[in-house]
N, C-alpha and C positions, 0 to 999 in steps of 0.2 A: 367469223368463223375462227375458232381457236387453232393455233398452229400445233402441229404434232412434231415431237422431237425424238431423236436418237440421242441418248446420253453418252458422252465421252468424258473419261476422267483423265486429265493429264497432271501427273505428279512430279514435282522436282524435289529431289532428295538432297541431303546434306552433301556439301561439296567434298570431292575426292581429288587430290592433286589440284589441277587447274580446271577441272571439269565438274559438272553437276549431273548425276544420274537422273534421267528422265524416263518415266513410264507412261504408257497410254493404255487405258483399260476400256474396251469396247462394250457396246450395249449387250453383247453376248457373253461377257465376261472373259474374253481373251485379253492377254496382256503382252505388250511388246516394249522393248527397252532400247535406249540409245544414250549417248552422252551430249550434254548441252555445254556449249562454250559461249560465253557472253561476248557481245561485239567488243573489239579492241577499242580502248579508250581514245586512241587517236584516229579512229575511223571518222573521216570528214562528215559523213552523212549523220552519224550518231551524235557527234559532238555539236555540229551545227544546230540540229533539232533541239537538243537538250539545253544549249545555251539560250536559244530564243525563248524556250518555255520558262527557263529559270529566271529570266529577266522580264517575263510578262510581255514580251514583244512577239506577237504571233503573226508577223507578216511573212508568212511562207507561201509559196506557190504550190499548185496541186501536185506537180511532179516531186517536189521535195518531200511532201507528206507521203506520197506513195512509196518512194524510194525507202523511206524510213520504215514504213509498214512492211515492205517486202523483206527488208533486213531482219526484222523481228520474226517474221514467218520462217524464214530460212534458218534462223537461229534456234527457234523453239522446236520445230518440226524437222528432225534429222533422222537419217537411217530408217530402221524398221518403224520408228514412231511416225515418220512421214508417210511411209507406204500404208500403214494401218489407217491413218487419218484420211488419206485419199480415197481409200477403199470404202471407208465408212461414209465419206461425203458422197460418193457415187451411189452407194446403197441408199442413203437418205434421199437423194434426188430421184432415184427410181421409185421410191415409196412415197414421193411427194411429202417429204418431211424435212425439217430443218435439224440442225445439230446444236446441242447444248454442250458447251465446253466447260467442264468444272475444273478450274484451275486451282490446284492445291500445291502451295509452295511451303517447304520447311520453314517454320517461323524464324529460325536463326539466320537464314539465308536472305538478308535484307537486300543485298545487291540484286538479287533476282526479283524480289517482291516490289522493288522500287521502279521496275521498268514498266512503262505503260503498254502492256501487251495488247490492250484493246485496240491499238492501231494496226495490228497485224493485217497485212494484205496478201492475197494469194499471188501466184505467178502471173495471173492476168491483170494484176493491179487493183483488184476489187477487195475493199475492206471486209474481212470476215463477218464483222458485226452488222452488216447490211442485210445478211441472210440468216446468220447463226447468232447465237448468244454466247458470250464469254462472261462467266461468273466465277468469282474467287470464293474459296472457303478454307477454313483452318483445317489441317490435316486430321485433328482429333475431334472434330465436330460431327455429331450425328445428324442426319436429315430430321427435320420436323414436319409432321403432317399439317394439312390445312386445317384451319379453325372453322368448324361447320356452324354458320350462323342460323339460329332458330328463327321461325317466321316473325317473332316479335322482337328480335334483336336489332338495335340500331348501331351501325358501325360509327365509331367516334374518331374523329381526326382533329388533332391539335395543330393549328397553324400558327407558329410563333415567329417573330422577327425583332431584330434590334438594329438600331442605327445610331451609335453615339455621335453627337454633333461634332465633337472635336476630331473624330476619325475622318468624317467627310471633309473637313477643312484640311487635314493632313494630306489626304489622297487627291484632293482637288476635284472630286466628283462625288455624286450621291447615287446610291442603288435605286433602281426603279422598283422598289418594293410594291408600291400600289399597282403597278402593271402586272407583276407576278401574281399577286393575291387575286386580282380580278380574273386572270387566265385560269387560276385553279378554281375559283368559284364557278366560273362559266362551265367548265368541264364537269364539275361535280353536281351541277344544278339538278339534272334529272334524278339522282339519288336523294339529294336534299328534299326536292319536292315530293318524292315518293316516301319520304320519312324513313329511308333506309340509311341515311348518313346524317350525322350531326357534325357540323363544322364549327369548332371552337377556336376563335381567334384570340391570340395573346400578343399585344403589341408591347414594344419596349421591354422585352423579356429580361428578367433578372434570374439569378440562380434560385432564390426563394419562390418567385413566381412560378417558375417551371416546376419545382417540386410540388407545390400546392396544387397546380392545375392537374398534374398527373394523379395525385392522391384524390382530388375531388371529383374529377370527371373520368378517370380510368380509361383513357383513350387507347385505341388500337393502332393509330398511326401518328407519328410526329413528323412534321415538315418544318424545317428551320430556314429562314431567309436571312442572310446577313453576311458577316465576314468571318474568316478563319485564317489561322496561320500555324506554322511550326515554330514553337519556342524551344530551340535546342532539338531534343529528341521527342518532345511531346506536342501532340496536336491540341489546339485550343480553339474554342468558339469565342467570338468577341460579343459579350452580353453588355448590358447596361447596370449601372448601380441605381440606387434609389433616387439620385439626382440626375439621371440621364447620361452620366459620364461612363467612359469605357470600364468595363470589368471583365477580365478574362476568365473562361470557364474551361477547365482541362478536360482531357479525354477520360481521366479517372473520375473527375467529379460527375461528368455525364453518365458514365457507366453506373456509378452508385445510384444516380437518380433514376435510371431506367430498370435497374436490376430488380426482378420480381414483379415488374409491372405487366400489364396486359399488352404492352406495345409490341407489335410484330413487324412494323416497318418503320424505318427512319430515313427521311430523305433530307440530306444536308446540302442545301444549295448555297454553299460557302466555300471559298477557296481553301485548298490544301487540306481538306478534311479526309482525303484518302491518300495523302502524301506519306511515303515511308522514307525515313532517313537512316537511322542506325538501330532502331528497335521497332519491331513490327507492331507490337501491342502498345506502343506509344502513339501510334496513329489512331485517329478517332474511330474510323470504320471497323478495323479488325478488333479493336478494344471492346466495341459493343458486341460483336460477335461472340467474344469470350464470356460475356454475361448473358448469352442465349437470346439475343435479339435475332429473329430468323432472317432478316433481310435489311441491309443498309445500302443506300445509294449515296455516294460521296464524290468529291472532285479532287483529282490528283494535282492540280495546279490552279493558277488563276484562270477564271472563266469570264468571258465577256457577259455583261448583264443582258444584252439582247438575246444571246444564245441560250442563257438560262431560262428566260421567259418562254422561248420556243420549246426548250426541253420539257419544262414543267407543264405546259399546255398539252403537248402530245402525250406525255407520260400519264397524266391524269385522265385524259380521254380514254386510253386503254384500261386504265385502272378502274374507271366507272363501269366498264363492261366485264369486270372480274377476270381480266386476262391474267396469265401467269406473269409473275412480276419481272421476270427477264425479258418476256415479250414486251411488256411495257416500256422497259429501257431500250430494247432494240428499236421499237417504233419511234421513240423520242430521238435516238441517234440518227435515224434516217431523216427525220424532219430537219435536224441541224445540218446534215449533210446536204440536204436540198438547198440550203443557203449557200453552199460552196464547200467542197472537200478541203480546200486550203484553210477553211475555218475549223482550226483544230479542236475546237470545243467538243466535237462529236466523239472524240476518243479520250477526252479527259475524265468523263464520268466513269466511275468504277462501281460494280455491284458485288458486294459480299452477300452470299446467299446460302442458307441452310434449308430453305423450304423445299420439300419433296415435290418434284414435277413443277417447281416454280409457283405453286398455288399457295397463297397465304390465307385466303378466305374462300369458302364455298358458300355462295348465296343460297337462300332458302329454296328457290325455284329449281335448283339442281342438286340439293343435298338431300335427296330422297332415301328411300328404304335401304338401298344396297351401297350407299356411299359410307356407311358407319360400320363400327366394329360389331362383331356378333355379341349377342347377350344383352344388348340394350333393349329397353321396353318401348312400346309405341308411345308417341307424344300425343296425349289427349286424342286417342283415335276415335272416340265417340263424336267429337265435334269436327272431325274432318281435316285436322292439320297434317302436315307432312309426317310420315311415319319413319322414324330414325332407327329402325332395327333391321337386321337381315330378315328376309321373308321367312316368317314361320308358318304355323298352321292353326286353324281354328279361331282366328281373330275375326271380329265383326266390326265393320266400319260403316258408319251411318251417313257420311257425307263424302266430300271430294278427298281423294287420296292421290298423292303424287309419288311414284316409285322412282323417278329419276332414271339413270342409265343402268341397264342390266349387264353386268360383267359376266365373263365366262364362268361356267360352273355353278352359278347361283340359281335358286328356283323360287317361284312364288306359287304356293299351292295351299289348298285347304281353307282359304279365307272367304268370308261371305261379306258382300257389299250391298247394303240396303239403300240404293239410290245414290245420287251424287255421281261424280266423274271419277273414273280410274284411269289416271294419266301415267303412261310408261314412256320413258325417254326415247329418243329417236334411234339410238345406236344399240344394237344387241350383238354382243360378241359371244359366239359359242351357242349352245343349246339352251332354250328357255322352256321350262316345264311349268306351264301355267294352268292350274286346275282350280280356279276360283269361281264362285257363283254370284254373278251380278243379278240381284233381284229385280231391277228395273233398267231396261236399256234407256240411256239418255244421250243418244248421238246428237240430237239437235241442241241440247243443252251444252254439250262439249264444244259444238261449233260456235255457239253464241258466246261462250266464255272466251274461246280463242280470239274471236273477232274483237271482243272488248279489250282483251290484253294487247292486241296489235294496234287498236285504236288509241289506247293510252300511250303506247311507245310512240306512235306516230305524232301525237300531240307534243310529246317531249322533244322529239327530233325537230319538229317544226319550230318550236320555240328556240331551240339551240341554233337552228339556221337563221332565225331572225336576229338573235344576238350576235352571231358571226357577221351577218351582213351590216349591223350597226357598227361593228368594229372596223370592217373593211371600209365603210363610208367615211370614217375619220381619217383614213390615209390618203384619199384622193387618188393620185396616179401611182404612188409608191407603195402599193399593197405588197406585204410580206408574202413570200411563196407559200409558207406553212398555212396562212389563212386562206389563200386561194384553194389549196389542197383540201383543207378542212371543209370549206364550203361545198366543193365538188363532191367530196365523200358524203356529206349530209344529204345532198340533192339525190345521189344514187340510193342511198339508204331509204329516203322518203318514198321514192319511186317504187322501190322493192316492197316496202310495207303496203303501199296502196295497191300494188298488184296482188299481194296475198290477201288483202281484205276483199278485194273484188272476186277473187276465185272462190272465197268462202261464202260470198253472197249469192252465187249462182245455184 
């Protein structure tokens, strides 16, 4: 089930004296103001935490992490802003919703942007990101709608990695690239087998290889595995040259490569790709937002290889179900937290997002009639494909039609259906005026089609469970918690699918 959200926008404006004006805008359009004061530089909690992160030493205990998170919570949410946040949080709880915090920081205020607000913990010591989402965006960016995938569209993902040999020697360790690649393949396998996703792998990536791959394949998603760093004020990815040696690729070079491409999601599983020093747009993640990439997942410091693999596996498991991108990140964070709150990697990932409602892609099965703008024409209505226009009148459809979810105020009227199935989504908000003429009742056909769809999904889930069990078997007694949870979830999902199939069989 997809989470429902209340949107809250928290904006931090240009500094005035020694304070930053902060505003919170509620889902109802109400706005409340206060002033934010950054933690004192000599605050022992703040300095200890940042020193440990800065030197890549993440040996913190759980209490230290929670103390730091509570400090950030009390810093950001003050006065009327805090009151409004608590009120909205209570409202969200009453409505069984989560909160989407859209954090907008004035680009020149890098001292504020550099703080890992994703660690914020409430007064009970619970990290906000375990229940809600925190996503960043640039103040002057407009939201972008989801890309509706036609029934014959294949989502394309470019999976690229680089590992210069001399860098491994300098660092004294090698990234477990093979482990992460396998975790991603496994979670995306259902989409790949259904021919809904094409995975394009690019090993030993160079600047020219990346540009050519984008031009030739026109991918929608880019995932990079490797190393990153801040070189002065500029973020850089570490690629390879034609001889396999280190070749740095700057935030500006990456922005040029991606600008104008169909890429809507970039995941940078590389250190310091979300780090801000003295210039916000020098950091890779916000630089990509500036060239209209709708969503970027990056890392604010050095991240442990094991945590990166856990994060990627959980992230793409949610992504394969077309969850909102911030929900994908939240689920991945929780899986890393399951390995231990003192494992600070859960708060080091950052999401820059412009996607409206967090949705980057709308799959064909839910991109029906009423999810599109008015004025579009039916897509091959005579052959029964999904109809991608607002419901009009006088249309004739000769096979299956999928209307998706009917929103408030929309109507479906005056159409004729000559056989096939008329599928309308499960949720109807408001009144529905449906005055269409089905020429042939096909209830049994609809049941059979649904059973077949459930059976196909069951087969994919069972194969995924088999692959998960094979991974677990490799560990013996030291099975990672995220794999245990993944197996348990799959067992529950398989049981539920079998139950639904059995009900339809009676």
